[in-house]
N, C-alpha and C positions, 0 to 999 in steps of 0.2 A: 504494498501500500505504498501511494506517494503522501508523503505529509508537507502541507499546506502553512505559512508561516502565521498566514492569520486566520487559520481553521482550530489552532492547540487548543485543546480541553474538549472539541465536541466529541458524543459517543461514535463508536467504532462504526458501527453501523452507521451513521450519518456520513462519516467520511468517506465508505464506499459509496454510498449512491452519489455524492459530490464527484469522487475520481469517477466512478462510470459514465459522469452527467459530460465529461472533461473528456474522457477516450474517447466518447461519440461523438462529439463538437458542439454539444447541444446546450452548454453554459451559458454563452452569449442570447442565443434564443429566449431560454428562462429568465435570464434577466431583461434582455426587452421586454419580453409579454407582462411580468407582475410590473415594471419601471419603465412605462414608456412614456414618460410627462417628464421635462427637463422644469427647473425650478425661473424665476425672474428674479430672482434677488442677486443681478450683477455686480451691482457696485458697494463700496465698503459702506457707503452711508443708509442704502436700502438692506444690506447685512445688519449694523446696528438699528434699524426700525424695527428690520424683526425679531431678532433677538431680544430687544425690549419691550415689545408687544407678546411672545412667550411670559416673559420675566412677571409682565404686570398681569399675565391671565392665569400663570399657576403661582406666582413665588412673591404674590405682594409684598410681604413683609423682609423677605430677602435685600440684601445692599443694591444699592443701584451700580450700575455698570457706567464705566466711565469711556469706553470703546472698545469697538468690535472689528475686526477686521480681515481681510483675505490676505493668507502669509505663505507666499511664493515657497520660501523654501521647508517648512513647518512639515511637511510629510517627508523629506528628506533626511531629517535631524527623528534619530532614534523612532523613527517609523511612525511617529505621531501625527492624530488626523487634526487636533483640536487642543487648545490648550489655555489654561486660566493664570491669571498671573495678577496677585495683590502688591502694587509697589508701593511701597511706604515712604515717604518721605518728612523731615522736619521742618519742619515753617516756625521759627520761633520756639515757642513752649507748648506750640500743639502738633501731632503727629498726623500727618492726613497720607491716608488709603487711595491708591487710585486702583480700581477692579476692571482688569483687561481680559478680555478675549481674543484668542487669533483661532481663525478656522482656517485648515490647509486650503490652498486657491484649484484642487483639485475637484475639489465640489464646486465648485460654480457653474461647472458642466452638467452636473449629478442630477439626482430623481429630485425631488422636494421629502419624499420622503427622508432621504439622507440626510439632508440638510438639517431636517427638522429633528432627525437622530443626535448627531452632531452638537446641534447647539443647544436640545434637550439636555445631556447628558454634559456638559458645560458649564448650564446655567445648574446642574445639582450639585454641584461644586461648590456652590454658590451656600448650600446649606450643610453639605456632605464632602467633608475633605476627603473621606479613603472610603475605595469604592468596596463598600460594605450593603450589607442585605438593607436597610435602610437608605442610602445612596441609589441601588436598583428600584426600591421599593418608591421613591420620589421617581424617579424617570420616569416606570411602567404610570405614573399616577400623572406626567407632562404628554406620556405618550401613550396611551393603552398599549399599542401593537410595537414598545421599544424593544424587547428581543428580539421578534421574525425581525424588523427593521436591522438590528444589528447584525445577527448573522447574517440575511442580504448583504448588507454593505459590508463584510467580511467576504462572502461570493463574490462581489465587483471588483472588492482590490485584485482577489484572488485573479479572477478573471482580468482582469487590468494587468498584471503582471506574465500572465502566459501570452497575451497580445504584444506585449513589447517583447518578449524573447522572440516567438514568430519571425516581429517584424526588426531583430535587431542581425 
């Protein structure tokens, strides 16, 4: 069985299905059928508005976000797809913290469910810093099919890697 870097930790039976789809060349068709659309959130300004709207809808008591943007270097560094940071600055006797979210620029051309999944994931870190049970419950609250979308996103990333190898 082939091991895929984005699919570690899934049950062997599920990975067997994925491997059969890849062997038959059906993974791209499966993804195109499940996620045919592309979102319209193309600019950093639109991404900020999109992220803030999700935060307002689901996490009203969470701290505000100061900046959200597509980062073209993010998917290269440690295979990160999104990143949240809290940068603290001392201003006189006060400590100011800026909350920032970076989304890998590969999501500019992705399905809307994938963008939502990544934004939901990063927003959940405003309340829960660790990837624990409470964190994933919060993700499911904000996007009820979060786990399925995460799996489909992992399939999409695997397909992208396969296509890059074929075209290299």
